[in-house]
C-alpha positions in Angstrom: -13.7 -17.3 -25.2 -16.2 -15.1 -23.5 -19.8 -15.1 -24.9 -22.4 -12.4 -25.0 -24.7 -13.1 -22.1 -28.2 -12.8 -23.6 -27.6 -11.7 -27.2 -26.1 -14.2 -29.6 -25.4 -14.3 -33.4 -26.9 -17.2 -35.3 -25.3 -18.2 -38.7 -26.8 -21.1 -40.7 -28.6 -22.4 -37.6 -25.4 -22.4 -35.5 -25.1 -20.2 -32.4 -21.8 -18.3 -32.4 -19.8 -16.7 -29.6 -18.5 -13.2 -29.6 -15.7 -14.3 -31.9 -18.3 -14.8 -34.7 -19.3 -11.2 -34.3 -15.7 -10.1 -34.4 -14.8 -12.0 -37.5 -18.2 -11.4 -39.2 -16.6 -9.7 -42.2 -15.6 -13.2 -43.4 -19.2 -14.6 -43.2 -21.9 -14.1 -45.8 -24.2 -11.4 -44.5 -27.2 -12.9 -46.4 -27.1 -16.0 -44.2 -27.3 -14.2 -40.8 -30.3 -13.5 -38.5 -30.3 -11.9 -35.1 -31.7 -13.4 -32.0 -32.2 -11.0 -29.0 -33.8 -11.1 -25.6 -36.8 -9.1 -24.5 -34.6 -6.3 -23.0 -32.7 -5.8 -26.3 -35.7 -6.2 -28.6 -36.9 -2.6 -28.2 -33.4 -1.3 -29.2 -33.2 -3.6 -32.2 -36.7 -2.4 -33.3 -35.7 1.2 -32.9 -32.5 0.6 -34.9 -34.5 -1.1 -37.7 -37.1 1.7 -37.8 -34.5 4.5 -37.9 -32.0 2.8 -40.2 -33.9 0.3 -42.4 -35.1 3.0 -44.8 -31.6 4.6 -45.0 -30.2 1.2 -45.9 -32.8 0.6 -48.5 -32.0 3.9 -50.1 -28.3 3.0 -50.1 -27.4 5.6 -47.5 -25.1 3.3 -45.6 -23.0 6.1 -44.1 -26.1 7.8 -42.6 -27.4 4.5 -41.3 -24.1 3.8 -39.7 -24.2 7.2 -37.9 -27.7 6.4 -36.6 -26.6 3.0 -35.3 -23.5 4.7 -33.8 -25.7 7.3 -32.0 -28.0 4.5 -30.6 -25.0 2.5 -29.3 -23.7 5.6 -27.6 -27.0 6.4 -26.0 -27.9 2.8 -25.0 -28.9 2.5 -21.3 -27.4 -1.0 -21.0 -24.8 -3.2 -22.4 -27.5 -5.6 -23.7 -29.0 -2.7 -25.7 -25.7 -1.7 -27.2 -24.9 -5.2 -28.3 -28.3 -5.6 -29.9 -27.6 -2.4 -31.9 -24.2 -3.8 -33.0 -25.7 -7.1 -34.0 -28.5 -5.5 -35.9 -26.0 -3.4 -37.8 -24.1 -6.6 -38.8 -27.3 -8.4 -39.8 -27.9 -5.6 -42.3 -24.4 -5.9 -43.8 -23.1 -2.8 -42.1 -19.8 -3.4 -40.2 -19.8 -1.0 -37.2 -16.9 1.4 -37.4 -14.2 2.0 -34.7 -16.3 4.7 -33.1 -19.2 2.4 -32.6 -17.0 -0.3 -31.1 -15.4 2.3 -28.9 -18.8 3.2 -27.5 -19.5 -0.4 -26.9 -16.2 -1.1 -25.2 -16.6 1.9 -22.9 -20.0 0.5 -21.8 -18.6 -3.0 -21.3 -15.7 -1.6 -19.1 -18.0 0.6 -17.1 -20.3 -2.5 -16.4 -17.4 -4.7 -15.4 -17.4 -6.9 -18.6 -13.7 -6.4 -19.0 -12.8 -9.7 -20.7 -15.5 -9.1 -23.4 -14.2 -5.5 -23.8 -10.7 -6.8 -24.4 -11.9 -9.4 -26.9 -13.8 -6.8 -28.9 -10.8 -4.4 -28.8 -8.4 -7.0 -30.0 -10.6 -8.6 -32.7 -12.7 -5.7 -33.9 -10.2 -2.9 -33.8 -6.6 -4.1 -33.6 -6.9 -7.2 -35.8 -8.7 -5.1 -38.4 -5.6 -2.9 -38.6 -7.3 0.1 -37.0 -5.0 2.3 -35.0 -6.8 3.4 -31.8 -6.6 7.2 -31.4 -9.7 8.0 -29.6 -9.0 9.4 -26.1 -12.0 7.8 -24.4 -11.2 4.4 -26.0 -7.6 4.5 -24.9 -8.6 5.5 -21.3 -11.3 2.7 -21.2 -8.9 0.0 -22.4 -6.2 1.2 -20.0 -8.7 0.7 -17.2 -9.8 -2.6 -18.7 -6.3 -4.0 -18.7 -5.7 -2.8 -15.1 -8.8 -4.7 -14.0 -7.6 -7.8 -15.8 -4.2 -7.4 -14.1 -2.4 -6.7 -17.3 -0.5 -3.7 -16.2 2.1 -3.7 -19.0 -0.6 -3.4 -21.6 -2.3 -0.7 -19.5 0.9 1.3 -19.2 1.5 1.1 -22.9 -1.9 2.7 -23.6 -1.2 5.3 -20.8 2.1 6.2 -22.6 0.3 6.3 -25.9 -2.1 8.9 -24.5 0.8 11.0 -23.4 2.6 10.6 -26.8 -0.5 11.8 -28.5 -0.7 14.8 -26.2 -4.0 13.4 -24.8 -4.9 13.6 -21.2 -5.4 10.4 -19.2 -8.5 10.5 -17.1 -8.7 10.3 -13.3 -10.1 6.7 -13.5 -7.1 5.6 -15.6 -4.5 7.1 -13.3 -6.3 5.7 -10.3 -6.5 2.2 -11.8 -2.8 2.2 -12.7 -1.7 3.5 -9.3 -3.9 0.9 -7.6 -2.6 -1.8 -9.8 1.1 -0.9 -9.4 0.8 -0.6 -5.6 -1.1 -3.9 -5.4 1.7 -5.6 -7.2 4.4 -3.8 -5.1 5.8 -1.9 -8.2 5.5 1.2 -6.2 7.9 3.5 -8.1 5.9 2.8 -11.3 2.8 3.9 -9.5 4.7 7.1 -8.3 5.7 7.8 -11.9 2.0 7.7 -12.9 1.2 10.0 -10.0 3.8 12.6 -11.2 2.3 12.5 -14.7 -1.2 12.9 -13.3 -0.1 15.9 -11.2 1.6 17.6 -14.1 -1.5 17.0 -16.3 -3.8 18.5 -13.6 -5.7 15.2 -13.1 -7.7 15.0 -9.9 -7.0 11.9 -7.8 -9.0 10.3 -5.1 -7.9 10.0 -1.4 -7.3 6.2 -1.9 -4.6 7.0 -4.5 -2.7 9.3 -2.1 -3.2 6.8 0.7 -1.9 3.8 -1.3 1.1 5.7 -2.5 2.2 7.1 0.9 1.8 3.6 2.5 3.7 1.8 -0.3 6.5 4.4 -0.6 7.0 4.5 3.2 7.1 0.8 3.4 9.8 0.6 0.7 11.8 3.4 2.3 11.1 6.1 -0.4 10.4 8.8 2.2 11.1 11.8 0.0 8.7 10.5 -2.6 6.1 9.8 0.1 6.4 13.4 1.4 6.0 14.8 -2.1 2.8 12.9 -2.5 1.6 14.1 0.9 2.5 17.7 0.1 0.6 17.6 -3.3 -2.3 16.1 -1.4 -2.5 18.9 1.0 -2.0 21.6 -1.7 -5.0 20.2 -3.6 -7.2 20.4 -0.5 -7.4 16.6 0.1 -7.5 16.2 3.9 -5.1 13.5 5.2 -6.3 11.2 7.9 -4.6 10.0 11.1 -3.3 6.9 9.4 -1.4 8.9 6.8 0.2 11.1 9.4 1.1 8.2 11.6 2.7 6.3 8.7 4.9 9.2 7.8 5.9 10.1 11.4 6.9 6.5 12.2 8.7 6.1 8.9 10.7 9.3 9.4 11.7 8.3 12.9 12.7 4.9 11.7 15.1 6.6 9.2 16.5 8.9 11.9 14.7 12.0 10.6 13.2 12.8 13.9 13.0 16.6 13.6 11.0 16.3 10.4 8.8 13.7 12.1 8.1 16.1 15.0 7.2 19.0 12.6 4.8 16.7 10.8 3.3 15.7 14.2 2.7 19.4 14.9 1.1 19.7 11.4 -1.1 16.7 12.4 -2.3 18.5 15.5 -3.2 21.6 13.4 -5.8 19.3 11.6 -7.4 18.5 15.0 -5.8 15.1 15.4 -4.1 13.9 18.6 -0.9 12.0 18.8 -1.2 8.6 20.5 1.2 6.7 22.8 2.9 4.9 19.9 3.7 8.2 18.1 5.0 9.9 21.2 7.2 6.9 22.2 8.5 6.6 18.7 9.5 10.3 18.7 11.1 9.9 22.1 13.0 6.8 20.9 14.2 8.6 17.8 15.6 11.5 19.8 17.1 9.0 22.4 18.9 7.1 19.6 20.3 10.3 18.3 21.5 11.2 21.8 19.3 14.2 22.0 17.9 13.5 25.5 16.7 17.1 26.0 14.5 16.8 23.0 13.4 13.4 24.1 12.4 14.7 27.6 10.6 17.6 26.0 8.5 15.2 24.1 7.9 13.2 27.2 6.8 16.2 29.2 4.5 17.3 26.4 3.1 13.8 26.3 2.3 14.0 30.1 0.8 17.5 29.8 -1.6 16.4 27.1 -2.8 13.5 29.2 -1.3 10.7 27.2 -0.1 8.1 29.8 3.3 6.6 29.1 3.9 2.9 29.3 6.8 0.7 30.3 8.3 0.9 26.8 8.3 4.7 26.9 10.2 4.7 30.2 12.6 2.0 29.1 13.4 4.1 26.0 14.2 7.1 28.1 16.2 5.1 30.6 18.2 3.5 27.9 19.0 6.9 26.4 20.2 8.3 29.7 22.2 5.3 30.7 23.9 5.2 27.3 25.0 8.8 28.0 26.2 7.9 31.4 23.5 9.9 33.1 22.7 7.2 35.7 21.0 9.6 38.1 18.4 10.6 35.6 17.8 7.0 34.6 17.2 6.2 38.3 14.8 9.0 38.6 12.7 7.6 35.8 13.0 4.1 37.3 11.4 5.5 40.5 8.8 7.5 38.6 7.7 4.3 36.9 6.7 2.9 40.3 4.9 6.1 41.2 2.8 5.8 38.1 2.0 2.2 39.0 4.2 0.7 36.4 6.5 -2.0 37.7 9.8 -2.2 36.0 10.0 -5.2 33.7 12.9 -7.4 32.6 13.9 -4.9 30.0 14.0 -2.1 32.5 16.4 -4.0 34.7 18.4 -5.3 31.8 19.1 -1.8 30.6 20.5 -0.8 34.1 22.4 -4.1 34.6 24.0 -3.8 31.2 25.1 -0.2 31.9 26.6 -1.0 35.3 28.5 -3.9 33.8 30.0 -1.7 31.1 31.0 0.8 33.7 32.7 -2.0 35.8 30.2 -1.7 38.6 29.4 -5.4 38.8 28.3 -5.3 42.5 25.6 -2.7 41.6 24.5 -4.9 38.8 24.3 -7.9 41.1 22.3 -5.9 43.6 19.9 -5.0 40.8 19.6 -8.7 39.8 18.7 -9.7 43.4 16.2 -6.8 43.6 14.7 -7.9 40.3 14.2 -11.5 41.6 12.7 -10.2 44.9 10.2 -8.2 42.8 9.2 -11.4 41.0 10.6 -10.2 37.7 12.3 -13.1 35.9 15.8 -12.1 34.6 16.4 -12.8 30.9 19.5 -14.7 29.6 20.8 -11.3 28.4 21.1 -10.0 32.0 22.9 -13.1 33.0 25.2 -12.9 30.0 26.2 -9.3 30.8 26.9 -10.1 34.5 28.9 -13.3 33.7 31.0 -11.4 31.1 31.7 -8.7 33.7 32.6 -11.2 36.4 34.9 -13.1 34.0 36.8 -9.8 33.2 37.4 -9.3 37.0 38.4 -12.9 37.4 35.6 -13.6 39.9 35.3 -17.2 38.6 33.6 -18.6 41.7 30.8 -16.1 41.3 30.5 -17.0 37.7 29.9 -20.7 38.8 27.2 -19.6 41.2 25.5 -17.3 38.8 25.6 -19.7 35.9 24.1 -22.5 37.9 21.5 -20.1 39.3 20.5 -19.3 35.7 20.1 -23.0 34.9 18.0 -23.5 38.0 15.7 -20.8 36.8 15.1 -22.7 33.6 17.1 -20.4 31.3 19.0 -21.9 28.4 22.4 -20.3 27.6 22.4 -18.6 24.1 25.3 -18.4 21.7 26.4 -15.0 23.1 26.9 -16.5 26.6 28.6 -19.6 25.1 31.2 -17.5 23.3 31.6 -15.2 26.4 32.5 -18.3 28.5 34.8 -19.7 25.9 36.7 -16.5 25.4 37.0 -15.5 29.1 37.4 -18.6 31.2 40.9 -20.1 31.6 41.6 -23.2 29.5 40.4 -26.4 31.2 38.0 -24.5 33.5 34.5 -25.9 33.7 31.4 -24.3 35.0 
């Protein structure tokens, strides 16, 4: 059980923890004295001065209001606790409002476990139904900080059922908690409620939601969060734009991604190489090579230098559409930009020539590749061996297979099945 840090209750010579305070109604008030530290002494003194006379006159209600006001206006948790303990020492059980003020101070100061203890033992177990908006908000935040999201969500729902407005900190804590535990749609539901209630949210809320929703594939929800963010005048950063653009391209929604990239530029941000290449790759996969080339030219004009992956993406797109001449132009352009074609570049071309039954062209590329000190991958050999098998050029299969082994490459399962399915029975390489 959590203890009060510097203020403790002493009953019959025994020092009690916070549980003693919470269950004080079962203890004889006449046997209790209060022990406070130097910091809380001034508050206890002021409480006694203000309320002692009221108590002596039997005006317990008025005394309770004085104590309540002092708790509310306390400048520290220690002072608030001192006021509560003084109240108990004089036989006046603090009411729910007083405990509510104390809980709010505890939550604000990070004493979440103590806040929960007081909420449970001094409010719930006394049969008091919490209806105070500030208390419900504070306890929702408290439970979020303790990682008890179910309890926090129940209090959030209670606020809504009572037609009370959850505060910004409550919504932020819930969204942060749900996103942190990868319960992203629950976080999105809280966001929708917050928007409908007109609650202002911080940039971190939008950022967490967009990241989480994109990662889980909920792009429409992520775009909704982004749109609300912009409508409310919260400026997105490069990371948010990039996350959305890459996610849209990944899902094949390239046109939307490009529109968003243009929106990004209107904020003064510049697309980087990864974003351009992702857009180019998206259009290439959708067989929209004119759009892909338009993005490529725009990339060059704005001074963003393409890399090998950018060129390989375009070459792959053109070769898949049978536009070998355009693919070769890009192959040559790579060299002009000082980018030597890599194994992937050659593999793209070799694979296409093999599919088009132009094995000799593919073999020429393989030799050219080796002369340029680019090590062929097992995928290039697999494509060539499969094509040679189909043309029944088995002697060349033997040569190529042994050449591959000499280069230290280990056949993969694809090559194994290629040989099994295409070589005559009993033939060994």
